py3Dmol code that shows the C-alpha trace and the ligand (Angstrom):
import py3Dmol

protein = """\
ATOM      1  CA  UNK A   1      -5.202 195.846  -6.853  1.00  0.00           C
ATOM      2  CA  UNK A   2      -2.160 197.915  -7.818  1.00  0.00           C
ATOM      3  CA  UNK A   3      -2.170 201.261  -6.085  1.00  0.00           C
ATOM      4  CA  UNK A   4      -0.227 203.765  -8.138  1.00  0.00           C
ATOM      5  CA  UNK A   5       0.608 207.421  -7.711  1.00  0.00           C
ATOM      6  CA  UNK A   6       2.067 209.538 -10.517  1.00  0.00           C
ATOM      7  CA  UNK A   7       5.390 209.412  -8.634  1.00  0.00           C
ATOM      8  CA  UNK A   8       5.332 205.621  -8.527  1.00  0.00           C
ATOM      9  CA  UNK A   9       4.507 205.402 -12.247  1.00  0.00           C
ATOM     10  CA  UNK A  10       7.472 207.650 -13.052  1.00  0.00           C
ATOM     11  CA  UNK A  11       9.735 205.558 -10.858  1.00  0.00           C
ATOM     12  CA  UNK A  12       8.628 202.006 -11.608  1.00  0.00           C
ATOM     13  CA  UNK A  13       6.970 202.037 -15.039  1.00  0.00           C
ATOM     14  CA  UNK A  14       9.459 204.063 -17.083  1.00  0.00           C
ATOM     15  CA  UNK A  15      10.210 201.116 -19.371  1.00  0.00           C
ATOM     16  CA  UNK A  16       6.635 201.292 -20.708  1.00  0.00           C
ATOM     17  CA  UNK A  17       6.684 205.038 -21.370  1.00  0.00           C
ATOM     18  CA  UNK A  18       8.116 207.260 -24.095  1.00  0.00           C
ATOM     19  CA  UNK A  19      10.104 210.409 -23.255  1.00  0.00           C
ATOM     20  CA  UNK A  20       7.119 212.429 -24.426  1.00  0.00           C
ATOM     21  CA  UNK A  21       4.771 210.602 -22.029  1.00  0.00           C
ATOM     22  CA  UNK A  22       7.223 211.031 -19.144  1.00  0.00           C
ATOM     23  CA  UNK A  23       7.493 214.756 -19.802  1.00  0.00           C
ATOM     24  CA  UNK A  24       3.667 215.125 -19.922  1.00  0.00           C
ATOM     25  CA  UNK A  25       3.318 213.045 -16.776  1.00  0.00           C
ATOM     26  CA  UNK A  26       5.742 215.278 -14.865  1.00  0.00           C
ATOM     27  CA  UNK A  27       3.652 218.265 -15.869  1.00  0.00           C
ATOM     28  CA  UNK A  28       0.503 216.651 -14.461  1.00  0.00           C
ATOM     29  CA  UNK A  29       2.399 215.709 -11.305  1.00  0.00           C
ATOM     30  CA  UNK A  30       3.051 219.394 -10.579  1.00  0.00           C
ATOM     31  CA  UNK A  31      -0.715 219.738 -11.051  1.00  0.00           C
ATOM     32  CA  UNK A  32      -2.734 221.236  -8.201  1.00  0.00           C
ATOM     33  CA  UNK A  33      -5.551 221.640 -10.720  1.00  0.00           C
ATOM     34  CA  UNK A  34      -9.049 220.463  -9.774  1.00  0.00           C
ATOM     35  CA  UNK A  35      -9.760 216.733  -9.675  1.00  0.00           C
ATOM     36  CA  UNK A  36     -11.516 216.390 -13.044  1.00  0.00           C
ATOM     37  CA  UNK A  37      -8.938 218.477 -14.912  1.00  0.00           C
ATOM     38  CA  UNK A  38      -6.147 216.423 -13.417  1.00  0.00           C
ATOM     39  CA  UNK A  39      -7.819 213.126 -14.362  1.00  0.00           C
ATOM     40  CA  UNK A  40      -8.344 214.293 -17.956  1.00  0.00           C
ATOM     41  CA  UNK A  41      -4.777 215.667 -18.207  1.00  0.00           C
ATOM     42  CA  UNK A  42      -3.392 212.419 -16.852  1.00  0.00           C
ATOM     43  CA  UNK A  43      -5.434 210.377 -19.320  1.00  0.00           C
ATOM     44  CA  UNK A  44      -4.144 212.529 -22.172  1.00  0.00           C
ATOM     45  CA  UNK A  45      -0.561 212.216 -20.923  1.00  0.00           C
ATOM     46  CA  UNK A  46      -0.589 208.457 -20.350  1.00  0.00           C
ATOM     47  CA  UNK A  47      -3.016 207.215 -22.993  1.00  0.00           C
ATOM     48  CA  UNK A  48      -2.838 209.755 -25.822  1.00  0.00           C
ATOM     49  CA  UNK A  49      -3.205 206.834 -28.303  1.00  0.00           C
ATOM     50  CA  UNK A  50      -6.956 207.022 -27.610  1.00  0.00           C
ATOM     51  CA  UNK A  51      -7.049 210.304 -29.567  1.00  0.00           C
ATOM     52  CA  UNK A  52      -4.940 209.134 -32.529  1.00  0.00           C
ATOM     53  CA  UNK A  53      -8.041 208.987 -34.708  1.00  0.00           C
ATOM     54  CA  UNK A  54      -8.342 212.765 -34.477  1.00  0.00           C
ATOM     55  CA  UNK A  55      -5.256 213.199 -36.632  1.00  0.00           C
ATOM     56  CA  UNK A  56      -6.254 210.525 -39.175  1.00  0.00           C
ATOM     57  CA  UNK A  57      -5.609 211.333 -42.823  1.00  0.00           C
ATOM     58  CA  UNK A  58      -8.379 210.564 -45.319  1.00  0.00           C
ATOM     59  CA  UNK A  59      -6.820 207.160 -46.016  1.00  0.00           C
ATOM     60  CA  UNK A  60      -6.458 206.410 -42.289  1.00  0.00           C
ATOM     61  CA  UNK A  61     -10.119 207.236 -41.684  1.00  0.00           C
ATOM     62  CA  UNK A  62     -11.128 204.910 -44.535  1.00  0.00           C
ATOM     63  CA  UNK A  63      -9.048 202.126 -42.954  1.00  0.00           C
ATOM     64  CA  UNK A  64     -10.730 202.597 -39.600  1.00  0.00           C
ATOM     65  CA  UNK A  65     -14.156 202.603 -41.230  1.00  0.00           C
ATOM     66  CA  UNK A  66     -13.513 199.092 -42.545  1.00  0.00           C
ATOM     67  CA  UNK A  67     -12.247 197.894 -39.148  1.00  0.00           C
ATOM     68  CA  UNK A  68      -8.518 198.268 -39.874  1.00  0.00           C
ATOM     69  CA  UNK A  69      -6.153 200.079 -37.521  1.00  0.00           C
ATOM     70  CA  UNK A  70      -4.066 202.540 -39.593  1.00  0.00           C
ATOM     71  CA  UNK A  71      -1.372 202.740 -36.894  1.00  0.00           C
ATOM     72  CA  UNK A  72       1.722 200.534 -37.276  1.00  0.00           C
ATOM     73  CA  UNK A  73       1.835 197.151 -35.549  1.00  0.00           C
ATOM     74  CA  UNK A  74       4.976 198.158 -33.642  1.00  0.00           C
ATOM     75  CA  UNK A  75       3.239 201.245 -32.264  1.00  0.00           C
ATOM     76  CA  UNK A  76       0.034 199.388 -31.387  1.00  0.00           C
ATOM     77  CA  UNK A  77       1.988 196.611 -29.655  1.00  0.00           C
ATOM     78  CA  UNK A  78       3.875 199.144 -27.572  1.00  0.00           C
ATOM     79  CA  UNK A  79       0.788 201.018 -26.383  1.00  0.00           C
ATOM     80  CA  UNK A  80      -1.033 197.784 -25.600  1.00  0.00           C
ATOM     81  CA  UNK A  81       1.934 196.532 -23.571  1.00  0.00           C
ATOM     82  CA  UNK A  82       1.825 199.751 -21.583  1.00  0.00           C
ATOM     83  CA  UNK A  83      -1.956 199.494 -21.131  1.00  0.00           C
ATOM     84  CA  UNK A  84      -1.607 195.915 -19.929  1.00  0.00           C
ATOM     85  CA  UNK A  85       1.033 196.953 -17.382  1.00  0.00           C
ATOM     86  CA  UNK A  86      -1.501 199.396 -15.904  1.00  0.00           C
ATOM     87  CA  UNK A  87      -4.400 196.919 -15.994  1.00  0.00           C
ATOM     88  CA  UNK A  88      -6.193 198.973 -18.675  1.00  0.00           C
ATOM     89  CA  UNK A  89      -7.995 197.298 -21.625  1.00  0.00           C
ATOM     90  CA  UNK A  90      -6.097 196.978 -24.910  1.00  0.00           C
ATOM     91  CA  UNK A  91      -7.169 199.020 -27.929  1.00  0.00           C
ATOM     92  CA  UNK A  92      -9.619 197.155 -30.168  1.00  0.00           C
ATOM     93  CA  UNK A  93      -8.852 196.131 -33.784  1.00  0.00           C
ATOM     94  CA  UNK A  94      -9.706 199.574 -35.168  1.00  0.00           C
ATOM     95  CA  UNK A  95      -7.356 201.252 -32.702  1.00  0.00           C
ATOM     96  CA  UNK A  96     -10.105 202.745 -30.544  1.00  0.00           C
ATOM     97  CA  UNK A  97     -10.430 202.353 -26.777  1.00  0.00           C
ATOM     98  CA  UNK A  98     -13.395 200.090 -26.068  1.00  0.00           C
ATOM     99  CA  UNK A  99     -14.263 201.115 -22.517  1.00  0.00           C
ATOM    100  CA  UNK A 100     -13.617 203.646 -19.743  1.00  0.00           C
ATOM    101  CA  UNK A 101     -10.885 201.607 -18.040  1.00  0.00           C
ATOM    102  CA  UNK A 102      -8.130 204.161 -18.733  1.00  0.00           C
ATOM    103  CA  UNK A 103     -10.282 206.959 -17.304  1.00  0.00           C
ATOM    104  CA  UNK A 104     -11.120 204.941 -14.168  1.00  0.00           C
ATOM    105  CA  UNK A 105      -7.441 204.062 -13.789  1.00  0.00           C
ATOM    106  CA  UNK A 106      -6.501 207.757 -13.974  1.00  0.00           C
ATOM    107  CA  UNK A 107      -9.182 208.649 -11.406  1.00  0.00           C
ATOM    108  CA  UNK A 108      -7.605 206.213  -8.949  1.00  0.00           C
ATOM    109  CA  UNK A 109      -4.085 207.501  -9.633  1.00  0.00           C
ATOM    110  CA  UNK A 110      -5.147 211.124  -9.070  1.00  0.00           C
ATOM    111  CA  UNK A 111      -6.940 210.165  -5.840  1.00  0.00           C
ATOM    112  CA  UNK A 112      -3.863 208.370  -4.543  1.00  0.00           C
ATOM    113  CA  UNK A 113      -1.474 211.127  -5.647  1.00  0.00           C
ATOM    114  CA  UNK A 114      -3.533 213.554  -3.506  1.00  0.00           C
ATOM    115  CA  UNK A 115      -2.269 216.629  -5.323  1.00  0.00           C
ATOM    116  CA  UNK A 116      -5.580 217.979  -6.646  1.00  0.00           C
ATOM    117  CA  UNK A 117      -7.126 221.262  -5.650  1.00  0.00           C
ATOM    118  CA  UNK A 118     -10.192 220.074  -3.724  1.00  0.00           C
ATOM    119  CA  UNK A 119      -8.058 217.738  -1.627  1.00  0.00           C
ATOM    120  CA  UNK A 120      -5.386 220.379  -0.936  1.00  0.00           C
ATOM    121  CA  UNK A 121      -8.097 222.896   0.024  1.00  0.00           C
ATOM    122  CA  UNK A 122      -9.714 220.407   2.405  1.00  0.00           C
ATOM    123  CA  UNK A 123      -6.352 219.637   3.948  1.00  0.00           C
ATOM    124  CA  UNK A 124      -5.639 223.331   4.470  1.00  0.00           C
ATOM    125  CA  UNK A 125      -8.999 223.659   6.245  1.00  0.00           C
ATOM    126  CA  UNK A 126      -8.274 220.433   8.206  1.00  0.00           C
ATOM    127  CA  UNK A 127     -11.379 218.806   6.704  1.00  0.00           C
ATOM    128  CA  UNK A 128     -11.632 215.109   6.001  1.00  0.00           C
ATOM    129  CA  UNK A 129     -12.853 213.319   2.869  1.00  0.00           C
ATOM    130  CA  UNK A 130     -16.478 212.175   3.035  1.00  0.00           C
ATOM    131  CA  UNK A 131     -17.465 208.495   3.006  1.00  0.00           C
ATOM    132  CA  UNK A 132     -20.986 207.051   2.782  1.00  0.00           C
ATOM    133  CA  UNK A 133     -21.588 203.477   3.898  1.00  0.00           C
ATOM    134  CA  UNK A 134     -24.497 201.335   2.741  1.00  0.00           C
ATOM    135  CA  UNK A 135     -26.334 199.117   5.241  1.00  0.00           C
ATOM    136  CA  UNK A 136     -27.737 195.910   3.663  1.00  0.00           C
ATOM    137  CA  UNK A 137     -24.916 193.689   2.478  1.00  0.00           C
ATOM    138  CA  UNK A 138     -22.231 196.100   3.715  1.00  0.00           C
ATOM    139  CA  UNK A 139     -22.747 196.986   7.404  1.00  0.00           C
ATOM    140  CA  UNK A 140     -25.586 194.520   7.817  1.00  0.00           C
ATOM    141  CA  UNK A 141     -25.690 190.798   7.167  1.00  0.00           C
ATOM    142  CA  UNK A 142     -29.053 190.578   5.385  1.00  0.00           C
ATOM    143  CA  UNK A 143     -29.108 186.781   5.439  1.00  0.00           C
ATOM    144  CA  UNK A 144     -28.878 186.724   9.251  1.00  0.00           C
ATOM    145  CA  UNK A 145     -32.316 188.423   9.359  1.00  0.00           C
ATOM    146  CA  UNK A 146     -33.816 186.029   6.816  1.00  0.00           C
ATOM    147  CA  UNK A 147     -32.562 183.106   8.896  1.00  0.00           C
ATOM    148  CA  UNK A 148     -34.573 184.351  11.888  1.00  0.00           C
ATOM    149  CA  UNK A 149     -38.027 184.924  10.354  1.00  0.00           C
ATOM    150  CA  UNK A 150     -40.923 182.523  10.834  1.00  0.00           C
ATOM    151  CA  UNK A 151     -41.744 179.842   8.251  1.00  0.00           C
ATOM    152  CA  UNK A 152     -45.085 181.578   7.587  1.00  0.00           C
ATOM    153  CA  UNK A 153     -43.396 184.915   6.840  1.00  0.00           C
ATOM    154  CA  UNK A 154     -40.739 183.220   4.697  1.00  0.00           C
ATOM    155  CA  UNK A 155     -43.525 181.648   2.603  1.00  0.00           C
ATOM    156  CA  UNK A 156     -45.756 184.746   2.474  1.00  0.00           C
ATOM    157  CA  UNK A 157     -42.959 187.188   1.510  1.00  0.00           C
ATOM    158  CA  UNK A 158     -40.759 184.771  -0.476  1.00  0.00           C
ATOM    159  CA  UNK A 159     -40.308 187.174  -3.417  1.00  0.00           C
ATOM    160  CA  UNK A 160     -40.076 190.354  -1.325  1.00  0.00           C
ATOM    161  CA  UNK A 161     -38.172 189.324   1.790  1.00  0.00           C
ATOM    162  CA  UNK A 162     -37.213 192.915   2.593  1.00  0.00           C
ATOM    163  CA  UNK A 163     -40.915 193.605   3.176  1.00  0.00           C
ATOM    164  CA  UNK A 164     -41.256 191.196   6.129  1.00  0.00           C
ATOM    165  CA  UNK A 165     -42.313 193.430   9.052  1.00  0.00           C
ATOM    166  CA  UNK A 166     -39.484 193.778  11.570  1.00  0.00           C
ATOM    167  CA  UNK A 167     -36.929 191.850   9.485  1.00  0.00           C
ATOM    168  CA  UNK A 168     -34.332 194.621   9.653  1.00  0.00           C
ATOM    169  CA  UNK A 169     -34.292 194.600  13.454  1.00  0.00           C
ATOM    170  CA  UNK A 170     -33.231 190.931  13.384  1.00  0.00           C
ATOM    171  CA  UNK A 171     -30.106 191.391  11.302  1.00  0.00           C
ATOM    172  CA  UNK A 172     -26.550 191.051  12.617  1.00  0.00           C
ATOM    173  CA  UNK A 173     -23.560 193.150  11.523  1.00  0.00           C
ATOM    174  CA  UNK A 174     -21.307 191.805   8.760  1.00  0.00           C
ATOM    175  CA  UNK A 175     -17.895 190.503   9.787  1.00  0.00           C
ATOM    176  CA  UNK A 176     -15.547 193.394  10.498  1.00  0.00           C
ATOM    177  CA  UNK A 177     -18.260 195.993   9.796  1.00  0.00           C
ATOM    178  CA  UNK A 178     -18.448 197.584  13.248  1.00  0.00           C
ATOM    179  CA  UNK A 179     -14.661 197.870  13.629  1.00  0.00           C
ATOM    180  CA  UNK A 180     -14.404 199.044  10.007  1.00  0.00           C
ATOM    181  CA  UNK A 181     -17.052 201.741  10.485  1.00  0.00           C
ATOM    182  CA  UNK A 182     -15.368 202.943  13.674  1.00  0.00           C
ATOM    183  CA  UNK A 183     -12.037 203.173  11.868  1.00  0.00           C
ATOM    184  CA  UNK A 184     -13.696 205.171   9.077  1.00  0.00           C
ATOM    185  CA  UNK A 185     -15.136 207.612  11.620  1.00  0.00           C
ATOM    186  CA  UNK A 186     -11.677 208.419  12.919  1.00  0.00           C
ATOM    187  CA  UNK A 187     -10.255 209.099   9.476  1.00  0.00           C
ATOM    188  CA  UNK A 188     -13.141 210.330   7.316  1.00  0.00           C
ATOM    189  CA  UNK A 189     -16.328 212.324   7.611  1.00  0.00           C
ATOM    190  CA  UNK A 190     -18.512 209.218   7.690  1.00  0.00           C
ATOM    191  CA  UNK A 191     -22.262 208.727   7.157  1.00  0.00           C
ATOM    192  CA  UNK A 192     -24.579 205.756   6.701  1.00  0.00           C
ATOM    193  CA  UNK A 193     -26.466 205.911   3.406  1.00  0.00           C
ATOM    194  CA  UNK A 194     -29.167 203.291   3.020  1.00  0.00           C
ATOM    195  CA  UNK A 195     -32.427 202.726   1.205  1.00  0.00           C
ATOM    196  CA  UNK A 196     -35.468 201.461   3.121  1.00  0.00           C
ATOM    197  CA  UNK A 197     -38.159 199.585   1.181  1.00  0.00           C
ATOM    198  CA  UNK A 198     -41.006 201.913   0.206  1.00  0.00           C
ATOM    199  CA  UNK A 199     -43.642 199.271   1.035  1.00  0.00           C
ATOM    200  CA  UNK A 200     -42.233 198.330   4.450  1.00  0.00           C
ATOM    201  CA  UNK A 201     -42.649 201.303   6.846  1.00  0.00           C
ATOM    202  CA  UNK A 202     -41.305 199.320   9.812  1.00  0.00           C
ATOM    203  CA  UNK A 203     -37.975 198.989   7.951  1.00  0.00           C
ATOM    204  CA  UNK A 204     -37.450 202.764   8.258  1.00  0.00           C
ATOM    205  CA  UNK A 205     -37.809 202.526  12.041  1.00  0.00           C
ATOM    206  CA  UNK A 206     -35.848 199.245  12.238  1.00  0.00           C
ATOM    207  CA  UNK A 207     -32.890 200.740  10.385  1.00  0.00           C
ATOM    208  CA  UNK A 208     -32.726 203.627  12.849  1.00  0.00           C
ATOM    209  CA  UNK A 209     -32.944 201.162  15.741  1.00  0.00           C
ATOM    210  CA  UNK A 210     -30.210 199.005  14.216  1.00  0.00           C
ATOM    211  CA  UNK A 211     -27.861 201.981  13.990  1.00  0.00           C
ATOM    212  CA  UNK A 212     -28.685 203.028  17.576  1.00  0.00           C
ATOM    213  CA  UNK A 213     -27.990 199.501  18.796  1.00  0.00           C
ATOM    214  CA  UNK A 214     -24.792 198.685  16.890  1.00  0.00           C
ATOM    215  CA  UNK A 215     -23.175 202.086  16.274  1.00  0.00           C
ATOM    216  CA  UNK A 216     -24.714 204.214  19.029  1.00  0.00           C
ATOM    217  CA  UNK A 217     -22.187 207.059  19.347  1.00  0.00           C
ATOM    218  CA  UNK A 218     -20.204 207.080  16.127  1.00  0.00           C
ATOM    219  CA  UNK A 219     -23.262 207.140  13.845  1.00  0.00           C
ATOM    220  CA  UNK A 220     -25.431 209.427  15.990  1.00  0.00           C
ATOM    221  CA  UNK A 221     -27.581 211.541  13.624  1.00  0.00           C
ATOM    222  CA  UNK A 222     -25.507 210.272  10.682  1.00  0.00           C
ATOM    223  CA  UNK A 223     -28.112 208.017   9.088  1.00  0.00           C
ATOM    224  CA  UNK A 224     -29.383 209.041   5.652  1.00  0.00           C
ATOM    225  CA  UNK A 225     -32.233 207.044   4.074  1.00  0.00           C
ATOM    226  CA  UNK A 226     -32.646 207.718   0.369  1.00  0.00           C
ATOM    227  CA  UNK A 227     -33.677 206.136  -2.923  1.00  0.00           C
ATOM    228  CA  UNK A 228     -31.419 208.669  -4.711  1.00  0.00           C
ATOM    229  CA  UNK A 229     -27.873 208.034  -3.533  1.00  0.00           C
ATOM    230  CA  UNK A 230     -26.389 209.886  -6.523  1.00  0.00           C
ATOM    231  CA  UNK A 231     -27.576 213.205  -5.050  1.00  0.00           C
ATOM    232  CA  UNK A 232     -25.175 212.967  -2.128  1.00  0.00           C
ATOM    233  CA  UNK A 233     -21.964 214.938  -2.431  1.00  0.00           C
ATOM    234  CA  UNK A 234     -18.826 213.158  -1.274  1.00  0.00           C
ATOM    235  CA  UNK A 235     -15.668 211.243  -2.063  1.00  0.00           C
ATOM    236  CA  UNK A 236     -16.494 207.559  -1.492  1.00  0.00           C
ATOM    237  CA  UNK A 237     -19.547 205.336  -1.375  1.00  0.00           C
ATOM    238  CA  UNK A 238     -19.137 201.811  -0.038  1.00  0.00           C
ATOM    239  CA  UNK A 239     -22.070 199.893  -1.536  1.00  0.00           C
ATOM    240  CA  UNK A 240     -22.697 196.338  -2.715  1.00  0.00           C
ATOM    241  CA  UNK A 241     -25.109 197.396  -5.490  1.00  0.00           C
ATOM    242  CA  UNK A 242     -25.574 200.023  -8.173  1.00  0.00           C
ATOM    243  CA  UNK A 243     -29.312 200.399  -7.432  1.00  0.00           C
ATOM    244  CA  UNK A 244     -30.973 203.550  -6.052  1.00  0.00           C
ATOM    245  CA  UNK A 245     -28.388 205.893  -7.559  1.00  0.00           C
ATOM    246  CA  UNK A 246     -25.299 204.128  -6.134  1.00  0.00           C
ATOM    247  CA  UNK A 247     -24.011 203.440  -9.652  1.00  0.00           C
ATOM    248  CA  UNK A 248     -24.237 207.149 -10.547  1.00  0.00           C
ATOM    249  CA  UNK A 249     -22.512 208.392  -7.398  1.00  0.00           C
ATOM    250  CA  UNK A 250     -20.081 211.144  -8.453  1.00  0.00           C
ATOM    251  CA  UNK A 251     -17.191 210.072  -6.182  1.00  0.00           C
ATOM    252  CA  UNK A 252     -15.631 206.625  -6.105  1.00  0.00           C
ATOM    253  CA  UNK A 253     -18.038 203.726  -5.745  1.00  0.00           C
ATOM    254  CA  UNK A 254     -16.274 201.087  -3.676  1.00  0.00           C
ATOM    255  CA  UNK A 255     -18.128 198.033  -4.948  1.00  0.00           C
ATOM    256  CA  UNK A 256     -18.363 195.976  -1.778  1.00  0.00           C
ATOM    257  CA  UNK A 257     -18.287 192.176  -1.916  1.00  0.00           C
ATOM    258  CA  UNK A 258     -18.181 191.974  -5.729  1.00  0.00           C
ATOM    259  CA  UNK A 259     -15.640 189.273  -6.547  1.00  0.00           C
ATOM    260  CA  UNK A 260     -12.525 190.392  -8.349  1.00  0.00           C
ATOM    261  CA  UNK A 261     -12.910 194.120  -7.733  1.00  0.00           C
ATOM    262  CA  UNK A 262     -10.653 194.124  -4.699  1.00  0.00           C
ATOM    263  CA  UNK A 263     -13.250 195.025  -2.072  1.00  0.00           C
ATOM    264  CA  UNK A 264     -14.509 191.588  -1.063  1.00  0.00           C
ATOM    265  CA  UNK A 265     -14.675 192.323   2.659  1.00  0.00           C
ATOM    266  CA  UNK A 266     -14.197 195.033   5.283  1.00  0.00           C
ATOM    267  CA  UNK A 267     -10.518 194.217   5.740  1.00  0.00           C
ATOM    268  CA  UNK A 268      -9.844 194.965   2.053  1.00  0.00           C
ATOM    269  CA  UNK A 269     -11.917 198.161   2.080  1.00  0.00           C
ATOM    270  CA  UNK A 270     -10.070 199.525   5.116  1.00  0.00           C
ATOM    271  CA  UNK A 271      -6.676 198.548   3.731  1.00  0.00           C
ATOM    272  CA  UNK A 272      -7.495 200.405   0.465  1.00  0.00           C
ATOM    273  CA  UNK A 273      -8.777 203.513   2.249  1.00  0.00           C
ATOM    274  CA  UNK A 274      -5.698 203.644   4.485  1.00  0.00           C
ATOM    275  CA  UNK A 275      -3.797 204.799   1.408  1.00  0.00           C
ATOM    276  CA  UNK A 276      -6.156 207.734   1.002  1.00  0.00           C
ATOM    277  CA  UNK A 277      -6.156 209.178   4.493  1.00  0.00           C
TER     278      UNK A 277
END
"""
ligand_1 = """\
1
MG
Mg -26.771 197.105 -0.105
"""
view = py3Dmol.view(width=600, height=400)
view.addModel(protein, "pdb")
view.setStyle({"model": 0}, {"cartoon": {"style": "trace"}})
view.addModel(ligand_1, "xyz")
view.setStyle({"model": 1}, {"stick": {}})
view.zoomTo()
view.show()
């Protein structure tokens, strides 16, 4: 994963940018606007080609309607080269952006640049960013619990293993999870955010017991059990799924363990977050 700030882009990616883009970028760099404004301004400064269609002439619009990009090949090649350098998807045939990759890229750059209002305000008040950490698959090794249940339970609950009574109390921490969580606590306002199965009441108790056993002091009274993770206000959510609102979380969803997204294990998560302290 390339970690870029606006300063680094201006220093190391100049060859991909026009003078106009550089000038716009410098303006955003002086920023101090709120997070969302800064992300949108950065997207407009770096990837203004995504709004080209707004100045289409009648003939241009007709071209686009039949799947033809009215912009010149030279221009399109240049912007796509720039987009590739930043790991953002190329424009499609018609010249439109096909996904949100440029927006997500800009979100990360603004986060790393740390010059947005909410962050500066928190710093002035000596407050830390907030991180939520999921349990199953992130702090907890779910499989280690499955490995310990009886043959009868394994057969009886084969489609709903998370409903085996007491299964959550049998689970071991994931590799690096305890050290990782402790590191988070020192650098962020850190909470555990997990979902307990609705049909397995013992899981609610077992999750509390697990936290008391493995993270007794650092997570004291910091366990949140919810089926609606998107309602929580904060900066980061480390979660291995998008279920129960995780996918709609308003801050950054650190997609734990998903191959190719850069957060395959605790070591990678901590090394990423070190840049944001
Ligand atoms: Mg999970």
